[in-house]
Kinemage of the C-alpha trace (Angstrom):
@kinemage 1
@onewidth
@group {chain A} dominant
@subgroup {mainchain}
@vectorlist {calphas} color= white
{ca unk a 1} P 29.887 81.018 -54.284
{ca unk a 2} L 31.530 82.811 -51.733
{ca unk a 3} L 29.791 85.010 -49.294
{ca unk a 4} L 26.305 83.807 -50.761
{ca unk a 5} L 25.477 81.904 -47.750
{ca unk a 6} L 22.201 80.461 -46.308
{ca unk a 7} L 20.226 82.287 -43.937
{ca unk a 8} L 20.441 81.346 -40.256
{ca unk a 9} L 17.013 80.646 -38.391
{ca unk a 10} L 17.243 84.377 -36.758
{ca unk a 11} L 17.454 85.669 -40.504
{ca unk a 12} L 21.192 86.511 -40.800
{ca unk a 13} L 23.266 84.883 -43.262
{ca unk a 14} L 25.963 82.239 -42.543
{ca unk a 15} L 29.466 82.778 -43.780
{ca unk a 16} L 31.095 80.367 -46.242
{ca unk a 17} L 33.247 79.560 -43.381
{ca unk a 18} L 30.442 78.456 -41.321
{ca unk a 19} L 28.721 76.265 -44.195
{ca unk a 20} L 32.195 74.419 -44.634
{ca unk a 21} L 32.369 73.813 -41.027
{ca unk a 22} L 28.838 72.134 -41.308
{ca unk a 23} L 29.710 69.973 -44.261
{ca unk a 24} L 33.035 68.988 -42.819
{ca unk a 25} L 31.192 67.832 -39.462
{ca unk a 26} L 28.698 66.010 -41.643
{ca unk a 27} L 31.310 64.300 -43.509
{ca unk a 28} L 33.217 63.372 -40.385
{ca unk a 29} L 30.374 61.904 -38.792
{ca unk a 30} L 29.485 59.899 -41.829
{ca unk a 31} L 33.031 58.400 -42.122
{ca unk a 32} L 33.007 57.462 -38.395
{ca unk a 33} L 29.511 55.834 -38.993
{ca unk a 34} L 30.893 54.028 -42.004
{ca unk a 35} L 34.160 53.092 -40.172
{ca unk a 36} L 32.099 51.519 -37.248
{ca unk a 37} L 30.004 49.102 -39.149
{ca unk a 38} L 32.468 48.348 -41.699
{ca unk a 39} L 34.961 47.367 -39.195
{ca unk a 40} L 32.428 45.130 -37.549
{ca unk a 41} L 31.232 43.517 -40.721
{ca unk a 42} L 34.763 42.668 -41.728
{ca unk a 43} L 35.482 41.046 -38.457
{ca unk a 44} L 32.146 39.069 -38.496
{ca unk a 45} L 31.811 37.999 -42.347
{ca unk a 46} L 34.518 36.581 -44.383
{ca unk a 47} L 36.182 38.807 -46.949
{ca unk a 48} L 34.431 37.552 -49.557
{ca unk a 49} L 31.665 39.305 -52.059
{ca unk a 50} L 28.327 37.685 -51.017
{ca unk a 51} L 27.097 37.955 -54.552
{ca unk a 52} L 29.954 37.036 -57.016
{ca unk a 53} L 32.254 35.228 -54.562
{ca unk a 54} L 35.407 37.477 -55.407
{ca unk a 55} L 38.012 36.989 -52.237
{ca unk a 56} L 39.769 39.784 -50.828
{ca unk a 57} L 42.974 40.201 -49.244
{ca unk a 58} L 44.630 43.061 -47.153
{ca unk a 59} L 45.767 44.658 -50.367
{ca unk a 60} L 42.627 44.926 -52.091
{ca unk a 61} L 40.147 45.126 -49.091
{ca unk a 62} L 39.472 48.593 -49.913
{ca unk a 63} L 37.217 47.273 -52.506
{ca unk a 64} L 34.935 45.319 -50.443
{ca unk a 65} L 32.067 47.235 -49.174
{ca unk a 66} L 29.512 46.736 -46.609
{ca unk a 67} L 25.803 46.758 -47.755
{ca unk a 68} L 22.708 47.214 -45.627
{ca unk a 69} L 20.290 44.440 -46.852
{ca unk a 70} L 17.175 46.536 -45.783
{ca unk a 71} L 18.810 49.840 -47.277
{ca unk a 72} L 18.689 51.693 -44.072
{ca unk a 73} L 22.155 52.886 -43.012
{ca unk a 74} L 20.932 53.613 -39.505
{ca unk a 75} L 20.089 50.156 -39.032
{ca unk a 76} L 23.300 48.516 -37.703
{ca unk a 77} L 22.712 45.596 -35.324
{ca unk a 78} L 25.899 44.385 -33.682
{ca unk a 79} L 25.360 40.913 -34.807
{ca unk a 80} L 25.528 41.947 -38.440
{ca unk a 81} L 22.268 40.638 -39.595
{ca unk a 82} L 21.623 43.605 -41.795
{ca unk a 83} L 25.057 43.434 -43.536
{ca unk a 84} L 26.566 41.837 -46.491
{ca unk a 85} L 29.944 42.225 -47.843
{ca unk a 86} L 29.720 43.200 -51.325
{ca unk a 87} L 32.555 44.324 -54.145
{ca unk a 88} L 31.968 47.666 -55.362
{ca unk a 89} L 30.700 46.382 -58.644
{ca unk a 90} L 27.878 44.153 -56.877
{ca unk a 91} L 27.137 46.894 -54.562
{ca unk a 92} L 26.639 49.314 -57.256
{ca unk a 93} L 24.410 46.715 -59.185
{ca unk a 94} L 22.322 46.189 -55.904
{ca unk a 95} L 21.596 49.789 -55.493
{ca unk a 96} L 20.975 50.318 -58.998
{ca unk a 97} L 18.301 47.418 -58.860
{ca unk a 98} L 16.839 48.950 -55.907
{ca unk a 99} L 16.515 52.394 -57.242
{ca unk a 100} L 14.983 50.965 -60.441
{ca unk a 101} L 12.463 49.062 -58.405
{ca unk a 102} L 11.508 52.120 -56.448
{ca unk a 103} L 10.980 54.132 -59.583
{ca unk a 104} L 8.979 51.385 -60.976
{ca unk a 105} L 7.008 50.509 -58.004
{ca unk a 106} L 3.070 50.676 -58.543
{ca unk a 107} L 3.271 51.734 -62.002
{ca unk a 108} L 0.149 50.711 -63.759
{ca unk a 109} L -1.341 49.102 -60.469
{ca unk a 110} L -4.387 51.526 -60.063
{ca unk a 111} L -5.516 51.218 -63.780
{ca unk a 112} L -5.138 47.385 -63.934
{ca unk a 113} L -6.586 46.676 -60.527
{ca unk a 114} L -9.896 44.662 -60.539
{ca unk a 115} L -10.289 44.739 -64.246
{ca unk a 116} L -10.336 41.488 -66.200
{ca unk a 117} L -7.968 40.816 -68.876
{ca unk a 118} L -9.691 41.054 -72.284
{ca unk a 119} L -6.763 40.013 -74.740
{ca unk a 120} L -7.451 36.578 -76.322
{ca unk a 121} L -3.971 35.591 -77.891
{ca unk a 122} L -5.380 32.256 -79.652
{ca unk a 123} L -8.752 33.799 -80.929
{ca unk a 124} L -7.989 33.337 -84.432
{ca unk a 125} L -5.802 30.421 -84.097
{ca unk a 126} L -8.522 27.968 -85.496
{ca unk a 127} L -9.023 29.890 -88.512
{ca unk a 128} L -5.233 30.205 -89.212
{ca unk a 129} L -5.025 26.447 -89.047
{ca unk a 130} L -7.891 25.717 -91.299
{ca unk a 131} L -6.293 27.624 -93.979
{ca unk a 132} L -3.070 25.920 -93.644
{ca unk a 133} L -4.793 22.577 -94.101
{ca unk a 134} L -6.961 23.967 -97.164
């Protein structure tokens, strides 16, 4: 929406041009950060997906991504210990698994904690076996 800018800390509104500049700077910073650790990882690690084993060449290297093992994109040790090269598909799968884990983490823990199980799956097994023989 043109002209519907956000308010500055002083109370005045920012123009759409100001907002566009802020977004452009943020995107540029992200691109620079990604190029830095991606290039390092490609120098350190082989051009192979660490999950599926797919090999990459200069022609399809753009399909090989760098995954942060601890999911912290600001943790970029120069030895590459927090990185692994993953193909686009495995990288998407890894992040989906992580999001699913976070969404389900702790579900049911409070209700189940400390309560013994009361379910007895074989409680009527003896009766069933007796009726089959008779």
